[in-house]
C-alpha positions as CSV (number, residue, x, y, z in Angstrom):
1,M,119.3,26.3,168.9
2,K,118.4,29.4,167.1
3,N,114.9,28.0,166.7
4,I,114.5,27.2,170.3
5,S,115.8,30.7,171.4
6,A,113.2,32.2,169.0
7,L,110.4,30.2,170.5
8,M,111.4,31.2,174.0
9,E,111.4,34.8,172.9
10,I,108.0,34.4,171.2
11,F,106.2,32.7,173.9
12,P,106.1,35.5,176.6
13,V,105.1,38.0,174.0
14,V,102.1,35.9,172.8
15,Q,101.1,35.0,176.3
16,K,101.1,38.8,177.3
17,L,99.3,39.7,174.2
18,L,96.5,37.1,174.8
19,F,96.3,37.4,178.5
20,N,96.2,41.1,178.5
21,T,93.2,41.0,176.2
22,I,91.3,38.7,178.6
23,D,89.7,40.4,181.6
24,L,90.5,37.7,184.3
25,H,88.8,40.0,186.9
26,S,85.5,39.8,185.2
27,V,85.5,36.0,184.7
28,S,86.9,35.1,188.2
29,F,89.1,32.4,186.8
30,T,92.9,32.0,187.2
31,R,95.3,31.9,184.3
32,T,95.6,28.2,184.8
33,Q,91.9,27.7,184.7
34,M,91.8,29.7,181.5
35,L,94.5,27.7,179.9
36,I,92.5,24.5,180.9
37,L,89.3,25.8,179.2
38,F,91.2,27.0,176.1
39,A,93.0,23.5,175.9
40,L,89.7,21.7,176.3
41,Y,88.1,23.9,173.5
42,S,90.6,22.6,171.0
43,R,90.3,18.9,172.1
44,E,87.2,16.7,172.5
45,H,88.6,15.6,176.0
46,L,91.8,15.2,177.9
47,N,92.9,13.1,180.9
48,M,94.4,14.9,183.7
49,S,98.0,14.0,182.7
50,Q,97.4,15.2,179.3
51,T,95.8,18.4,180.5
52,A,98.8,19.1,182.8
53,A,101.3,18.5,180.0
54,Y,99.2,20.7,177.7
55,I,99.4,23.7,180.0
56,A,102.9,22.8,181.4
57,S,101.7,22.3,184.9
58,S,101.8,19.7,187.5
59,K,99.0,17.0,187.6
60,E,98.2,18.1,191.2
61,Q,97.9,21.8,190.4
62,T,95.8,21.0,187.3
63,T,93.5,18.9,189.5
64,R,93.1,21.6,191.9
65,A,92.4,24.1,189.1
66,V,89.8,21.8,187.5
67,A,87.7,21.3,190.7
68,P,86.1,24.9,190.7
69,L,85.5,24.5,186.9
70,V,83.6,21.3,187.5
71,K,81.7,22.9,190.5
72,E,80.7,26.0,188.5
73,G,79.5,23.7,185.5
74,Y,82.0,24.6,182.9
75,V,83.9,21.2,182.9
76,T,82.7,17.6,183.5
77,R,84.7,14.8,184.6
78,F,84.2,11.2,183.3
79,H,85.8,7.9,183.0
80,M,86.3,5.8,179.7
81,G,86.1,2.1,179.7
82,D,87.0,-0.1,182.7
83,N,89.9,2.0,183.9
84,R,88.4,4.0,186.8
85,R,91.8,5.5,187.7
86,K,92.2,7.6,184.6
87,V,90.0,10.7,184.8
88,Y,89.1,12.5,181.8
89,I,87.6,16.1,181.5
90,R,85.7,17.9,178.8
91,L,83.8,21.2,178.4
92,T,80.2,21.3,179.2
93,E,77.8,23.4,176.9
94,Q,78.2,26.2,179.4
95,G,82.1,26.0,179.1
96,Q,81.9,25.7,175.3
97,S,79.8,28.8,175.2
98,F,82.1,30.8,177.6
99,I,85.2,30.0,175.5
100,E,83.5,30.9,172.3
101,E,82.4,34.3,173.8
102,E,86.1,34.8,175.2
103,Q,87.4,34.0,171.8
104,R,85.1,36.5,170.2
105,L,86.2,39.3,172.7
106,V,89.9,38.5,172.2
107,K,89.4,38.7,168.4
108,E,87.5,41.9,168.8
109,R,90.1,43.5,171.1
110,L,93.1,42.3,169.1
111,S,91.8,43.2,165.7
112,S,92.2,47.0,166.5
113,K,95.9,46.4,167.2
114,F,96.3,44.3,164.0
115,N,94.5,46.9,161.9
116,M,97.4,49.3,163.0
117,L,99.7,47.2,160.9
118,S,100.2,47.6,157.3
119,L,98.4,45.2,155.0
120,E,101.8,43.7,154.0
121,D,102.6,43.1,157.7
122,Q,99.3,41.6,158.3
123,E,99.7,39.1,155.5
124,T,103.3,38.3,156.5
125,F,102.1,37.7,160.1
126,H,99.2,35.4,158.9
127,H,101.5,33.3,156.7
128,A,104.2,33.1,159.5
129,V,101.7,32.0,162.1
130,D,100.2,29.5,159.8
131,D,103.6,27.9,159.0
132,I,104.7,27.9,162.7
133,L,101.4,26.1,163.7
134,K,102.0,23.4,161.1
135,I,105.5,22.9,162.2
136,L,104.7,22.9,165.9
137,R,101.9,20.4,165.5
138,K,104.5,18.1,164.1
139,L,106.5,18.4,167.3
140,E,103.5,17.6,169.6
């Protein structure tokens, strides 16, 4: 229970730190759309149910959020095999470039905050995040 409580405490802090670094007004995307783009960046493709689960949203809301991303050329829809009912999405080159640029900007903006930490704190943080990621990936 202690681990779960810690996760619930960490989540809003991390979300705030990251999303306050992204200028959503300049990109004209919603938070949900940004989450979808970042989710796709770390995966080759996802079907709509996987995408909804990955961003903790409903399939309907995810489908509505994907439509403008497809229209603007950041995401493409496709089917695999004979199952025409299962729709997959993936980033286009434009979407890939956009997310890479956003990641660069986030890293640039956050680095000044991390540089205010002592070297010992930076090292501790790095190891802790690395360990947490390894464990969380086992839970997926």
